[in-house]
Backbone as a ProteinNet text record, in pm:
[ID]
protein_1_A
[PRIMARY]
MDELNLNLLPRLRAWVDGVELAAESTGSRQERKPRREKNDQSLTTIEEYRRDRRINQAVGALFCLFLMLMLSACVLELPAFGRGDNPANNEVARRYIERGLEETGAANLVAGMILSYRVFDTFGESCVLFLAATCVTILLRRDKKNTTAQDLREMAREERQDRKDKDTILRTSVLLLLPVSVMVGFYVMLFGHLSPGGGFSGGAILGGGMILYARTFGTDHVRKFFNEHIYHLVKVVCLMGYAAMLCYYVLTGASGLDNYIPLGVPGRILSGGMIMPINLLVGFEVTCTIYAFYALFSEGEV
[TERTIARY]
-4221.3	-4122.4	-3980.5	-3954.9	-3822	-3789.3	-3889.7	-3864.7	-3834	-3900.6	-3873.5	-3733	-3687.5	-3552.3	-3448.1	-3474.4	-3380.2	-3371.8	-3479.9	-3477.3	-3407	-3416.1	-3355	-3207	-3162	-3022.2	-2924.9	-2944.6	-2851.5	-2853.3	-2970.2	-2976.9	-2901.4	-2915.4	-2843.5	-2693.4	-2647.3	-2504.8	-2454.8	-2534	-2493.8	-2490.2	-2586	-2586.7	-2464.5	-2423	-2304.2	-2179.3	-2173	-2057.5	-2060.1	-2168.3	-2176.2	-2211.6	-2272.7	-2310.7	-2462	-2519.9	-2664.1	-2703.8	-2808	-2859.7	-2981	-2985.1	-3102.1	-3214.8	-3334.7	-3450.8	-3444.6	-3487.9	-3477.7	-3565.9	-3674.4	-3764.4	-3709.9	-3632.6	-3581.5	-3430.9	-3363.8	-3218.4	-3164.2	-3046.4	-2977.7	-2829.2	-2750.3	-2605.2	-2566	-2637.7	-2605.2	-2630.3	-2732.9	-2761	-2663.4	-2617.3	-2525.1	-2381.7	-2348.1	-2210.9	-2164.7	-2244.8	-2198.9	-2175.3	-2260.3	-2241.9	-2109.9	-2076.8	-1948.9	-1831.2	-1841.7	-1733.5	-1718.5	-1831.7	-1825.2	-1758.9	-1792.2	-1729.4	-1580.9	-1544	-1401.6	-1326.8	-1389.2	-1326.4	-1310.1	-1408.5	-1397.8	-1282.9	-1270.3	-1160	-1025.5	-1019.4	-894.2	-860	-961.7	-937.7	-887.5	-944.4	-900.5	-756.5	-722.8	-585.6	-487	-524.7	-437.4	-419	-525.5	-515.3	-421	-435.1	-347.2	-202.4	-179.9	-43.8	16	-62.4	-13	14.7	-68.8	-46.8	83.1	110.8	237.3	356.4	343.2	452.6	476.3	368.5	382.6	446	406.5	467	615.6	651.9	793.3	874.6	820.1	889.8	903.8	798	805.2	908.5	915	1014.1	1156.1	1179	1312.1	1350.2	1253.9	1283.6	1318.4	1244.2	1274.9	1412.1	1445	1576.6	1686.8	1668.3	1766.6	1781.7	1670	1676.8	1748.4	1723.5	1791.7	1942	1981.8	2124.4	2190	2122.7	2178.7	2195	2093.8	2104.3	2212.4	2224	2329.1	2467.1	2484.3	2613.4	2644.1	2542.3	2564.6	2603.6	2540.4	2573.5	2715.8	2758.7	2895.5	2999.9	2964.3	3058.9	3062.8	2973.6	2973.8	3100.4	3154.3	3274	3237.8	3335.8	3314.2	3278.4	3199.5	3156.8	3274.9	3287.7	3392.7	3521.9	3535.4	3658.6	3668.7	3792	3813.4	3763.4	3766.9	3720.2	3570.9	3500.1	3355.9	3289.1	3200.7	3136.3	3058.4	3018.2	2945.4	3036.3	3165.3	3259.8	3303.6	3215.6	3247.2	3235.5	3244.8	3243.7	3109.2	3000.6	2869	2860.1	2898.6	2894.9	2990.7	3107.5	3202.6	3147	3074	3014.1	2908.5	2828.8	2729.1	2794.6	2902.2	2964.8	3047	3122.1	3215.5	3146.7	3049.2	2989.9	2839.5	2785.3	2642.1	2596	2667.7	2627.9	2637.6	2738.9	2756.9	2650.5	2615.2	2523.7	2376.3	2344.3	2204.1	2169	2264.5	2236.9	2172.6	2161.2	2097.3	2203.1	2190.2	2283.5	2263.6	2143.8	2115.6	2145.1	2258	2299.1	2202.7	2137.7	2040.8	1922.9	1871.8	1762.8	1807.9	1930.5	1982	1994.5	2033.9	2046.9	1909.9	1814.3	1683.9	1603.1	1607.6	1520.2	1592.3	1713.5	1784.6	1846.4	1943	2007.6	1911.4	1830.7	1742.1	1595.5	1564	1427.5	1328.2	1376.2	1286.2	1241.3	1331.8	1294.5	1191.5	1211.9	1117.8	980.6	979.2	850.8	779.3	853.8	793.2	731.4	797.8	741	612.3	607.1	484	371.9	405.9	303.7	252.7	340.4	298	198	225.7	131.2	-3.3	1.5	-122.8	-203.4	-136.2	-206.3	-258.1	-180.5	-225.8	-352.1	-352.9	-471.9	-590.8	-566.6	-675.2	-734.2	-649	-697.4	-777	-728.5	-801.4	-936.6	-941	-1068	-1166.6	-1118	-1205.9	-1261.5	-1178.9	-1220.6	-1306.2	-1278.8	-1341.3	-1438.1	-1448.4	-1536	-1681.2	-1748.7	-1887.9	-1979.6	-2064.5	-2158.5	-2294.9	-2336.1	-2462.6	-2582.1	-2563.7	-2673.5	-2692.9	-2598.8	-2607	-2582.7	-2664.3	-2652.3	-2788.6	-2785.3	-2907.8	-2953.9	-3072.5	-3125.6	-3040.7	-2988.6	-2903.4	-2774.2	-2715.6	-2594.2	-2621.6	-2734.9	-2769.4	-2787.9	-2850.6	-2866	-2730.8	-2640	-2506.2	-2429.3	-2441.5	-2375.5	-2429.7	-2561.3	-2620.1	-2575	-2566.2	-2520.7	-2376.3	-2290	-2150.6	-2139.6	-2221	-2217.3	-2262.6	-2367.7	-2412.4	-2306.4	-2240.6	-2135.9	-2018.8	-1981.3	-1871.8	-1906	-2033.9	-2071.5	-2076.5	-2102.3	-2109.3	-1970.4	-1875.7	-1742.4	-1662.9	-1680.8	-1613	-1538.4	-1412.6	-1328.9	-1267.5	-1292.6	-1244.9	-1093.5	-1029.1	-882.9	-823.1	-879.4	-827.8	-849.6	-966.5	-994.7	-899.5	-875.5	-785.1	-642.2	-600.1	-463.7	-445.1	-546.4	-535.8	-533.9	-615.1	-615.4	-479.3	-406.6	-273.9	-166.3	-179.8	-76	-92.5	-215.5	-238.8	-166.3	-171.3	-94.9	54.5	107	250.3	282.9	198.9	225.1	215.3	118	106.6	228.6	272.6	389.3	514.6	532	649.5	643.9	525	512.5	551	500.8	537.6	685.2	739.1	881.9	968.2	932.1	1010.9	1005.3	889.6	879.5	955.3	943.4	1005.3	1156.9	1206.5	1351.4	1412.8	1346.6	1400.9	1530.2	1554.5	1679	1792.5	1761.8	1864.5	1895.4	1800.1	1816.7	1746.9	1768	1701.6	1550.1	1491.3	1347.1	1314.3	1204.9	1164	1015.3	971.4	829.8	766.2	833.1	775.1	760.3	861.5	854.7	751.6	755.3	658	515.3	495.3	362	310.7	398.6	357.5	315.7	385.2	348.6	213.7	191.7	63	-50.7	-25.9	-128.3	-163.1	-62.1	-89.1	-169.1	-141.2	-219	-364.9	-389.2	-527.7	-600.8	-531.2	-593.9	-627.7	-537.9	-563.6	-682.5	-692.2	-804.8	-935.5	-932.7	-1053.9	-1095.3	-999.4	-1033.1	-1092	-1054	-1101.5	-1234	-1245.1	-1362.9	-1457	-1416.4	-1501.2	-1463.4	-1491.5	-1457.3	-1542.9	-1659.5	-1743.1	-1671.9	-1595.7	-1521	-1409.3	-1348.4	-1241.8	-1298.9	-1418.4	-1478.6	-1513.1	-1512.6	-1539.2	-1427.5	-1304.5	-1192.6	-1119.2	-1153.5	-1086.8	-1188.3	-1256.4	-1355.1	-1301.6	-1387.5	-1344.9	-1302.5	-1370.4	-1334.2	-1194.8	-1167.7	-1035.1	-928.2	-961.3	-865.5	-824.7	-921.4	-889.6	-813.6	-851.6	-784.3	-637.8	-612.4	-474.6	-390.7	-445.7	-369.8	-329.4	-422.9	-394.9	-301.9	-326.5	-243.4	-99.9	-82.3	53.7	128.3	63.1	131.4	162.3	69.3	93.7	199.1	199.2	303.9	441.4	449.4	576.2	620.1	526.4	559.7	609.1	549.2	593.9	736.3	767.9	905	1002.2	962.5	1048.8	1073.7	971.6	990.5	1091.2	1087.8	1184.7	1326.1	1341.8	1472.9	1522.3	1434.4	1473.4	1505.2	1427.3	1449	1583.3	1613.8	1740.3	1859.7	1844.1	1957.1	1981.7	1874.3	1890.5	1929.3	1882.1	1909.1	2028.9	2088.4	2203.7	2169.1	2044	2001.9	2041.3	2052.2	2086.4	1965.6	1993.8	1889.4	1873.8	1760.2	1739.4	1680.6	1657	1607.3	1727.7	1742.8	1863.4	1866.2	1987.6	2004.6	2006.1	2031	2032.2	2159.8	2160.9	2276.6	2257.8	2350	2334.2	2320.9	2227.7	2204	2085.4	2035.3	1918.7	1792.4	1679.7	1554	1526	1556	1535.5	1662.6	1684.8	1800.2	1760.7	1848.2	1820.5	1737.9	1711.7	1635.7	1492.9	1454.8	1317.7	1300.5	1400.1	1390.6	1281.5	1275.8	1173.5	1031.7	1002.3	866.3	831.7	929.4	901.5	873.8	946	919.5	777.3	730.6	593.9	491.9	513.8	421	418.1	535.5	542.2	478.5	500.4	442.5	291.3	231.2	84.6	31	106.2	65.6	64.2	166.6	174.4	66.7	41.9	-62.6	-198.3	-233.7	-362.1	-371	-261.7	-263.6	-282.5	-210.1	-218.8	-358.1	-411.8	-545.3	-652	-635.4	-733.3	-737.8	-622.8	-621.5	-702.3	-679.8	-753.2	-903	-940.3	-1082.4	-1154.1	-1091.3	-1156.9	-1169.5	-1069	-1077.2	-1174.9	-1190.7	-1278.5	-1419.2	-1431.9	-1562.1	-1611.9	-1522.6	-1563.3	-1570.3	-1528.4	-1527.7	-1429.7	-1383.6	-1288	-1364.5
2715.4	2627.9	2675.4	2716.5	2765.8	2891.9	2980.3	3103.5	3072.9	2971.1	2933.2	2878.5	2797.8	2744.1	2854.2	2957.9	3068	3147.5	3157.7	3230.1	3150.7	3017.8	2934.5	2909.5	2923.2	2894	2983.2	3118.1	3200.8	3166	3133.1	3097.1	2966.9	2868	2742.1	2763.2	2847.5	2876.8	2948.8	3039.5	3111.3	3019.4	2925.7	2830.9	2739.2	2693.3	2609.4	2686.3	2816.5	2899.8	2949.1	2926.5	2970.3	3115.9	3176.1	3317.1	3325	3402	3419.2	3537.7	3516.1	3622	3687.3	3817.7	3889	3881.3	3891.6	3890.4	4010.2	3990.6	4097.6	4216.3	4186.1	4296.5	4385.4	4330.2	4406.9	4419.8	4350.6	4351.9	4481.2	4515.8	4634.5	4615.6	4703.7	4694.2	4714	4800.7	4824	4698.9	4618.6	4497	4385.7	4382.3	4275.6	4304.3	4428.7	4463.5	4399.7	4403	4336.3	4186.9	4122.4	3979.1	3953.3	4035.5	4018.3	4040.3	4140.1	4163.7	4045.8	3988.4	3872.7	3753.6	3731.9	3622.6	3647.4	3773.1	3805.8	3780	3813.3	3787.6	3637.8	3559.4	3414.1	3358.5	3405.4	3360.3	3400.6	3521.5	3565.6	3478.7	3441.6	3356.3	3218.7	3163	3032	3038.1	3143.3	3157.7	3173.2	3249.3	3264.1	3130.9	3054.6	2923.8	2831.6	2829.9	2744.4	2790.1	2921	2971	2934.6	2951.4	2914.1	2764.3	2685.4	2541.2	2503.2	2565.5	2537.9	2582	2693.7	2739.7	2642	2593.6	2498.3	2368.4	2320.3	2198.4	2217.4	2333.2	2358.6	2367.4	2435.8	2445.6	2309	2227.6	2093.9	2007.2	2015.8	1937.2	1981.5	2112.4	2161.5	2117.7	2120.8	2078.2	1929.3	1845.6	1702.7	1676.9	1751.2	1735.9	1776	1886.3	1928.9	1825.6	1768.2	1666.7	1541.7	1499.7	1382.4	1406.5	1524.6	1554.7	1558.5	1615.1	1622.2	1483.2	1397.2	1262.1	1181.7	1200.7	1131.1	1174.4	1304	1352.4	1293.7	1281.6	1222.6	1075.5	1002.4	861	844.2	931	921.5	950.1	1027.5	1060.5	957.4	856.8	755.7	671.4	629.5	543.6	404.7	337.1	202.3	106.3	7.1	-91.1	-175.6	-187.8	-269.9	-197	-71.4	2.2	30.6	43.4	65.4	199.3	301.1	433.4	453.6	347	356.7	388.6	487.8	520.7	404.6	307.5	192.5	104.3	110.1	30.2	109.8	119.6	194.2	103.7	164.9	84.3	18.5	74.1	12.8	-121.3	-122.5	-247.9	-350.3	-307	-400.8	-458.7	-377.1	-426.2	-533.1	-511.5	-610.9	-743.4	-735.7	-857.3	-928.7	-854.2	-914.9	-963.2	-888	-922.8	-947.3	-954.8	-975.7	-1109.4	-1216.5	-1348.8	-1356.6	-1295.5	-1299.8	-1218.3	-1102.6	-1013	-1041.5	-1096.5	-1124.3	-1271.7	-1360.2	-1503.2	-1554.4	-1470.5	-1509	-1543.4	-1662.4	-1700.6	-1616.1	-1569.6	-1479.2	-1337.1	-1281.4	-1149.6	-1039.9	-1060.5	-960	-952.6	-1068.8	-1070.3	-1014.1	-1045	-989.6	-838.7	-785.8	-641.2	-573.1	-629.2	-564.5	-573.9	-687.8	-711.5	-701.8	-654.2	-633.8	-494.1	-469.1	-338.3	-228.7	-262.8	-162.5	-202.8	-257.7	-304.5	-188.2	-69.1	46.7	84.4	74.5	104.4	3.9	-123.5	-226.5	-206.7	-161.2	-131	-17	80.9	188.2	135.8	39.9	-18.8	-93.9	-163.1	-232.3	-133.3	-20	84.1	139.5	151	198	100.4	-29.9	-129.3	-119.4	-100.6	-88.3	33.4	146.4	267.8	255.8	191.2	173.9	89	-22.3	-106.8	-34	47.7	123.6	224.7	294	392.9	326.3	212.2	141.2	93.3	49	6	121.3	238	354.2	395.4	387.3	435.7	335.5	205.8	106.5	13.6	23	-70.4	-47.2	-153.3	-147.3	-161.5	-63.5	-62.9	-107.9	-227.6	-280.6	-204.8	-133.2	-56.2	77.7	114.9	244.7	226.3	141.6	113.1	125.8	149.2	160.7	21.9	18.8	-108.2	-161.3	-71.8	-114.9	-177.1	-119.5	-176.9	-316	-333.6	-464.4	-567.2	-527.1	-619.3	-654.2	-556	-582.7	-677.5	-660.8	-751	-892.7	-906.5	-1039.4	-1103.9	-1023.4	-1077.4	-1125.1	-1050	-1091.1	-1220.4	-1234.4	-1358.4	-1477.5	-1459.6	-1569.3	-1603.9	-1502.8	-1527.6	-1602.1	-1568.9	-1639.7	-1786.2	-1813	-1952.4	-2030.7	-1963.3	-2033.3	-2062.9	-1970	-1985.6	-2090	-2214.4	-2324.1	-2406.3	-2373.7	-2445.6	-2566.8	-2683.6	-2806.6	-2812.2	-2774.6	-2780.1	-2680.6	-2559.5	-2459	-2502.2	-2556.1	-2599.1	-2709.9	-2806.2	-2916.9	-2867.9	-2776.1	-2723.2	-2645.2	-2566	-2487.9	-2578.9	-2684	-2778	-2846	-2863.3	-2924	-2822.5	-2699.8	-2600.3	-2527.3	-2513.6	-2434	-2489.1	-2619.8	-2668.9	-2643	-2653.3	-2628.6	-2482.1	-2391.6	-2249.3	-2212	-2270	-2242.2	-2294.3	-2414.5	-2472.1	-2389.1	-2348.4	-2268.2	-2132.5	-2072.2	-1942.7	-1949.7	-2051	-2065.4	-2100.3	-2180	-2213.5	-2088.8	-2003.9	-1882.3	-1791	-1784.6	-1700.6	-1760.5	-1892.3	-1955.9	-1963.6	-1979.9	-1996.8	-1872	-1756.9	-1635.2	-1590.2	-1628.6	-1590.3	-1687.9	-1797.8	-1896.5	-1900.3	-1865.6	-1872.4	-1752.3	-1728.2	-1614	-1621.8	-1509.6	-1505.5	-1411.1	-1437.7	-1353.8	-1327.9	-1231.9	-1204.4	-1148.5	-1056.6	-996.1	-1098.3	-1179.3	-1279	-1386.5	-1438.7	-1541.2	-1488.9	-1366.1	-1307.4	-1288.6	-1250.7	-1235.3	-1369.6	-1477.1	-1610.4	-1653.3	-1635.4	-1672.2	-1585.9	-1455.6	-1369.1	-1407.9	-1443.1	-1488.3	-1617.2	-1708.9	-1832.1	-1806	-1712.3	-1678.4	-1613.7	-1529.4	-1467	-1572.7	-1667.6	-1774	-1859.1	-1888.1	-1966.8	-1889.9	-1760.4	-1679.2	-1661.8	-1648.3	-1630.5	-1758.1	-1873.7	-2000.5	-2043.9	-2036.4	-2088.1	-1978.1	-1852.3	-1743	-1693.8	-1568.1	-1509.1	-1565	-1621.8	-1680	-1795.3	-1873.2	-1983.3	-1931.3	-1819.5	-1762.7	-1706.5	-1649.4	-1590.7	-1695.5	-1822.3	-1926.9	-1937.6	-1900.7	-1906.1	-1772.9	-1675.2	-1544.8	-1438.1	-1384	-1280.4	-1145	-1044.3	-909.3	-897.7	-967.4	-961.6	-1019.3	-1134.8	-1195.2	-1107.4	-1045.5	-957.3	-842.3	-773.2	-662.1	-710.8	-826.5	-879.6	-911.2	-977.9	-1015.2	-891	-794.7	-673.8	-599.4	-580.4	-502.6	-579.9	-709.9	-789.4	-797.1	-817.2	-827.1	-695	-586.4	-457.8	-422.2	-447.1	-417	-509.8	-636.7	-726.7	-685.2	-641.6	-590.6	-467.8	-378.4	-257.9	-292.9	-394.8	-436	-489.8	-570.8	-622	-509	-413.1	-299.3	-217.4	-200.5	-128.2	-200.1	-333.2	-408.7	-385.7	-386.3	-359.1	-220.1	-121.6	16	29.5	-34.9	-24.2	-84	-201.8	-265.2	-193.1	-142.1	-75.1	64	139.6	276.9	284.8	188.6	192.7	108.1	39.8	-42.3	-167.5	-212.6	-333.2	-457	-566.8	-693	-747.8	-808	-871.5	-1015.9	-1048.1	-1181	-1279.9	-1237.8	-1331.1	-1396.7	-1528.4	-1593.3	-1590.5	-1579.1	-1579.6	-1720.3	-1820.1	-1957.5	-1992	-2112.4	-2160.3	-2123.6	-2049	-2010.2	-2131.9	-2126.7	-2236.5	-2322.1	-2310.1	-2387.5	-2303.7	-2373.7	-2304	-2208.5	-2246.8	-2159.6	-2079.8	-1985	-1896.5	-1760.1	-1663.5	-1529	-1443.9	-1491.4	-1410.6	-1389.5	-1263.8	-1230.3	-1212.4	-1251.4	-1232.3	-1320.4	-1446	-1534.6	-1489.7	-1456.3	-1404.6	-1278.1	-1189.3	-1068	-1103.1	-1201.2	-1244.4	-1296.6	-1371.9	-1423.6	-1310	-1213.2	-1101.8	-1020.2	-993.3	-918.4	-998.5	-1129.4	-1212.6	-1211.8	-1224.6	-1220.8	-1082	-977.6	-841.6	-825.5	-875	-864.6	-950.5	-1068.7	-1155.4	-1088.2	-1031.1	-962.2	-843	-769.5	-651.1	-687.8	-788.5	-827.2	-879.3	-966.5	-1019.6	-911.1	-820	-712.4	-624.4	-594.4	-516	-585	-714.3	-788.1	-789.5	-820.3	-832.1	-698.5	-592.2	-461.8	-409.8	-432.2	-383.9	-467.4	-596.1	-681.1	-692.1	-704.1	-726.5	-607.3	-517.6	-406.1	-439.9	-558.5	-600.6	-714.9	-735.7	-842.5	-973
-4607.1	-4542.9	-4572.7	-4701.1	-4735.9	-4658.7	-4641.6	-4565.9	-4420.3	-4365.1	-4226	-4209.9	-4306.5	-4302.1	-4311	-4395.6	-4407.2	-4278.3	-4203.6	-4077.1	-3966.8	-3971.7	-3867.6	-3892.3	-4017.6	-4049	-3972.4	-3968.2	-3890.3	-3741.6	-3689.9	-3547.4	-3518.8	-3609.3	-3591.6	-3597.6	-3694.5	-3705.2	-3579.6	-3527.5	-3405.8	-3285	-3280.5	-3166.6	-3168.9	-3288.5	-3301	-3260.8	-3300.6	-3266.9	-3123.3	-3050	-2911.8	-2896.3	-2998.6	-2993.8	-2998.2	-2908.2	-2903.2	-2991.9	-3071.6	-3158.4	-3093.8	-3102.2	-3050.1	-3150.7	-3102.4	-3192.2	-3285.6	-3413.6	-3511.9	-3475.2	-3406.4	-3374.5	-3264.9	-3175.2	-3061	-3062	-3155.6	-3154.5	-3211.9	-3168.5	-3215.3	-3191.5	-3245.4	-3227.3	-3082	-3010.8	-2869.8	-2785.6	-2823.2	-2747	-2782.1	-2908.6	-2947.6	-2905.3	-2881.1	-2846.4	-2714.4	-2604.8	-2481.2	-2499	-2582.7	-2605.7	-2677.8	-2775.5	-2845.2	-2752.1	-2667.3	-2571.1	-2475.5	-2435.1	-2345.7	-2414	-2542.1	-2616.6	-2634.7	-2661.9	-2675.2	-2544.2	-2431.4	-2301.9	-2277.6	-2317.8	-2300.7	-2383.5	-2508.6	-2592.5	-2534.3	-2478.4	-2415	-2295.6	-2215.1	-2098.7	-2140.7	-2245.8	-2294.8	-2344.3	-2416.5	-2465.1	-2349.9	-2247.4	-2131.1	-2059	-2048.7	-1983	-2059.8	-2192.6	-2272.4	-2262.1	-2260.9	-2248.2	-2112.5	-2004.9	-1872.3	-1861.8	-1928.2	-1924.9	-1993.9	-2109.1	-2178.4	-2095.2	-2026.2	-1940.1	-1825.5	-1763	-1652.6	-1699.9	-1816.7	-1869.6	-1897.6	-1951.4	-1979.6	-1850.4	-1749.7	-1621.4	-1556.2	-1562.9	-1506	-1575	-1707.9	-1781.7	-1746.7	-1735.5	-1698.7	-1557.8	-1465.2	-1328	-1323.6	-1396.9	-1401.1	-1461.8	-1567.2	-1628.1	-1531.8	-1460.4	-1361.1	-1250.7	-1205.3	-1099.7	-1147.5	-1272.4	-1326.7	-1336.9	-1383.1	-1392.7	-1255.6	-1156.3	-1022.3	-961.3	-976.7	-923.8	-996.2	-1127.4	-1202.5	-1155.3	-1129.5	-1079.2	-941.2	-856.4	-723.4	-734	-825.9	-842.5	-893.3	-984.4	-1036.7	-929.9	-828.2	-722.4	-610.6	-615.4	-509.7	-518.2	-403.7	-407.1	-456.7	-509.5	-561.9	-449.2	-483.5	-384.3	-337	-205.7	-148.4	-116.6	-154.8	-124.8	23.7	70.7	213.1	261.7	173.8	213.9	187.9	154.9	136.1	270.2	275.7	403.9	464.4	379.6	434.8	519.8	494.8	573.1	695.4	794.2	915.4	1036.6	1152.9	1275.4	1301.6	1246.9	1268.5	1196.8	1068.7	993.9	1053	1096.7	1157.6	1287.1	1363.1	1487.3	1457	1355.4	1318	1280.2	1201.1	1148.7	1255.6	1332	1426.8	1554	1603	1732	1724.5	1602.7	1587.6	1642.9	1611.9	1660.8	1812.1	1869.9	2015.4	2088.1	2037	2108	2081.1	1964.2	1932.7	1941.1	1922.7	1923.9	1797.5	1693.8	1568.1	1464.6	1405.1	1300	1174.5	1151.2	1039.8	1087.1	1044.4	1091.8	1047.3	933.8	888.5	985.5	1025.6	1123	1256.5	1298.5	1423.6	1418.7	1304.2	1290.6	1291.9	1215.9	1201.8	1330.2	1396.7	1511.7	1644.7	1644.6	1770.3	1773.5	1686.1	1683.6	1634.9	1536.4	1476	1493.5	1607.4	1631.1	1634	1673.4	1676.2	1536.2	1437.2	1298.7	1247.6	1279.6	1235.5	1299.1	1423.4	1487.3	1414.6	1369	1289.9	1161.4	1097.1	975	1005.9	1118.7	1157.8	1185.2	1244.4	1267	1135	1036.5	905.2	843.1	855.8	805.3	876.3	1007.2	1084.3	1039.7	1023.3	980.7	837.8	751.4	613.2	607.6	682.3	684.6	745.3	846.5	908.6	810.5	736.3	639.4	527.4	478.8	374.1	426.5	551.2	610.5	619	661.3	673.3	537.1	433.3	301.8	225.9	239.8	153.8	225.1	356.2	427.5	388.2	353.5	309.7	430.5	447.9	559.5	508.3	547.2	499.6	555.5	667	724.4	654.2	569.6	502.4	352.9	291.3	149.1	83.4	-45.3	-121.9	-167.8	-222.5	-272.1	-387.9	-468.9	-579.7	-528	-423	-364.4	-308.1	-242.7	-188.1	-299.7	-408.7	-521.8	-582.2	-589.8	-642.4	-551.6	-421.2	-327.5	-340.5	-352.6	-369.2	-499.4	-605.6	-734.3	-725.4	-656.5	-641.5	-561.9	-457.5	-379.4	-463.2	-544.1	-630.3	-734.1	-787.1	-886.3	-824.9	-701.1	-634.4	-611.9	-581.7	-560	-690.5	-803	-930.5	-987.4	-968.1	-1027.7	-950.2	-983.8	-916.5	-1020.6	-1040.6	-1135.3	-1065	-1119.5	-1054.4	-1051.2	-1160.2	-1164.8	-1065.5	-1061.1	-968.5	-823.5	-792	-654.8	-612.2	-700.4	-667.3	-649.5	-736.6	-725.1	-595.2	-559.1	-435.4	-313.9	-315.3	-202.5	-185.6	-294.6	-286.5	-248.4	-297.1	-273.4	-140.9	-92.3	28	151	179.2	296	284.2	162.9	143.7	169.9	121	142.1	289.5	360.6	504.3	578.9	545	610.4	581.8	457.7	422.9	492.4	500.5	567	714.2	784.4	925.2	940.7	849.1	856.3	840.2	745.1	722.9	844.6	911.7	1031	1149.4	1169.5	1285.8	1272.9	1151.6	1131	1067.9	1081.7	1023.8	1088.4	1214.8	1281.5	1252.3	1179.1	1144.8	996.5	914.1	769	705.9	578.1	513.8	528.5	564.7	586	699.8	766.4	877.4	874.3	956.1	969.6	843.9	778.6	658.5	546.5	524.5	417.1	448.2	571.4	607.9	607.1	653.5	650.4	508.7	417.6	278	218.2	254.5	203.7	258.6	388.2	447.3	391.2	377.1	320	176.5	97.8	-38.5	-41	52.9	60.5	94.7	186.7	222.1	104.4	30.2	-87.3	-192	-213.2	-310.2	-268.2	-138.9	-88.5	-102.5	-68.7	-80.3	-225.5	-314.7	-456	-514.6	-462.4	-517.3	-456.3	-324.3	-255	-207.4	-217.2	-173.5	-34.4	-10.5	120.3	232.8	200.4	306.3	375.3	301.1	362.2	451.7	412.5	495	624.4	618.7	739.7	844.8	808.3	907.1	1010.4	970.2	1065.1	1076.6	992.5	998.8	959.7	1059.7	1034.3	1079.4	1077	1111.4	1256.7	1346	1487.8	1511.4	1451.2	1466.6	1402.8	1291	1224	1315.5	1374.6	1464.7	1587.6	1641.2	1759.6	1729.8	1618.6	1584	1557.4	1484.4	1453.1	1580.4	1671.5	1792	1884.8	1904.9	1996.1	1945.4	1816.7	1761.2	1776.1	1744.7	1754.1	1900.1	1990.7	2131.6	2191.1	2149.6	2196.3	2148.2	2023.6	1970.6	2048.7	2078.4	2154.8	2294.5	2358.6	2492.8	2488.5	2389.1	2376.3	2347.8	2268.5	2240.4	2366.6	2448.7	2575.6	2664.9	2663	2742.6	2690.6	2559.7	2501.4	2541.2	2528.5	2561.1	2709.1	2794.3	2938.5	2979.3	2930.5	2969.1	2907.4	2784.9	2721.2	2775.4	2801	2846.8	2993.8	3073.1	3217.6	3257.7	3163.1	3196	3273.5	3265.2	3336	3257.1	3330.1	3265	3189	3073.5	2994.1	3040.7	3100.4	3158.2	3058.4	2937.3	2836.3	2770.2	2781.8	2728.4	2576	2523.1	2378.3	2320.9	2403.7	2355.5	2281.8	2228.3	2153.1	2006.5	1947.7	1806.4	1715.9	1624.6	1531.9	1568.5	1691.6	1733.6	1721.1	1722.5	1702.9	1817.5	1941.6	2057	2082.5	1998.1	2010.9	1957.8	1980.5	1932.2	2025.9	2147.9	2242.2	2196.2	2180.7	2142.6	1992.1	1913.1	1768.8	1709.4	1750	1694.4	1732.5	1860.2	1889.6	1811.8	1794.3	1716.6	1570.8	1517.5	1380.5	1366.2	1464.9	1458.8	1463.6	1552.4	1562	1433.1	1378.6	1252.3	1138.9	1137.7	1032.7	1033.7	1152.4	1161	1123.9	1160.7	1123.6	971.3	905.8	759.7	694.1	747.5	692.5	695	810.2	822	727.2	714.9	628.8	482.4	436.2	295.1	262.3	348.1	319	332.1	426.9	443.4	319.3	261	137.7	28.1	11.6	-92	-62.7	61.8	95.7	83.7	128.8	123.6	-18.8	-101	-238.5	-321.8	-291.3	-370	-314.6	-180.9	-119.4	-39.3	1	84.9	231.9	271.5	411.5	427.8	550	578.3	599.1
[MASK]
++++++++++++++++++++++++++++++++++++++++++++++++++++++++++++++++++++++++++++++++++++++++++++++++++++++++++++++++++++++++++++++++++++++++++++++++++++++++++++++++++++++++++++++++++++++++++++++++++++++++++++++++++++++++++++++++++++++++++++++++++++++++++++++++++++++++++++++++++++++++++++++++++++++++++++++

């Protein structure tokens, strides 16, 4: 037994070191030499990799430092806020302030600027939301027809767990807060052209309310009034409706045609032309996007 242990000890040491030993009966220096050269090459490759990694880290740190110094120098050269020679104080800003209420009919000049003067930019942001939700759906959507038995068992377990987790205090609080959040969300969207708010803010409030309801009562309750079909319908209709209104703006502005949509009396709910309908469309788009993100990341489906 002692002789066997003495024979296995060199092999064990070689195995730990990553070196293969040739059999004593057939081994020779000529056979062990290629193995040593191979090990030396491996060590050289590891050292080169570590050296290249240190060089890359040093270059990255120097580049970040250079970028920070350049940005700091640019910030120091910016003109003071409110000065007359500030580039922000130009004819564009003066046009918004002096004639914004007259040309847009919106008491909230920010809403008039975003959804009238710069409505094309806002449409681009809505398209970004649409594409983001589409990409998340493609990546995370759970296909029940293409799942394994383990996935089906996991889905069933999650559904049972959602039905068991029923906190009385949380359910009561949500039942009290949800109507208020829905009312505030619609108010922010409808009065976005009169007071601070708009489609993005109101949509975020409504989306948060839907997430709170789904987290408390389960996504099955939400699917009773908001399922995948309604989600796709609302997303497409809102985006296409926004695009149609934008085409009308472009057509009347580019062709010099008269705008037949009245601006209304500033300060009233029916004022601002198409700003309020656009706020509603943007709000529903944001609501669907926010809830879709939550549903897809948690359940794998809307």
